[in-house]
C-alpha positions in Angstrom: 45.4 56.9 15.3 42.9 57.6 12.6 43.1 56.2 8.8 44.3 59.3 7.5 47.1 59.8 9.9 48.1 56.1 9.5 48.2 56.6 5.7 50.6 59.6 6.0 52.6 57.7 8.4 53.0 54.6 6.0 53.4 56.8 2.9 50.1 56.1 1.2 48.2 59.2 2.1 48.3 60.3 -1.7 47.1 56.9 -2.8 44.4 56.7 0.0 43.2 60.5 -1.0 43.0 59.2 -4.9 40.9 56.1 -3.9 38.4 58.0 -1.7 38.0 60.6 -4.4 37.3 57.9 -7.0 34.9 56.2 -4.4 32.8 59.3 -4.0 33.0 60.1 -7.7 31.6 56.4 -8.2 28.6 57.0 -6.1 27.1 59.2 -8.8 29.0 58.3 -12.1 29.9 55.0 -13.4 33.3 54.9 -15.2 31.4 54.6 -18.5 29.4 57.7 -17.7 32.6 59.5 -16.6 34.3 58.7 -20.0 31.3 59.6 -22.1 31.2 63.0 -20.3 34.9 63.6 -21.0 34.6 62.6 -24.4 31.7 64.9 -25.0 33.1 67.8 -23.0 33.1 70.2 -26.0 29.5 69.0 -27.4 28.0 69.0 -23.7 29.7 71.7 -21.8 27.0 71.9 -19.3 27.2 68.3 -18.6 30.7 68.5 -18.4 30.6 71.5 -15.9 28.3 69.6 -13.6 30.6 66.6 -13.6 33.6 68.8 -13.0 32.0 70.7 -10.2 31.1 67.4 -8.4 34.5 66.1 -8.9 36.0 69.0 -7.2 33.6 69.0 -4.5 34.5 65.3 -3.8 38.1 66.4 -3.8 37.4 69.1 -1.3 35.4 66.7 1.0 38.1 64.4 1.2 40.9 67.0 1.9 38.7 68.2 4.5 38.3 64.8 6.0 42.1 64.5 5.9 42.2 67.8 8.2 45.4 69.2 6.6 47.3 65.8 6.6 47.6 65.8 2.6 50.6 67.8 1.5 
């Protein structure tokens, strides 16, 4: 049984999804960098857009890994 199916079976799929998305985001952004980008979203919209697009790609990648297991 793969990790995602096991997580679904034991009721921790959403938590495992969130942990994996954050892990991928942390490969590029530290928590301090992320907070700075979020604080400056109105003054640095290009930087925020780049961060946001990256975060969405991370979410899509994890959803793809799950293979439809996430509701």
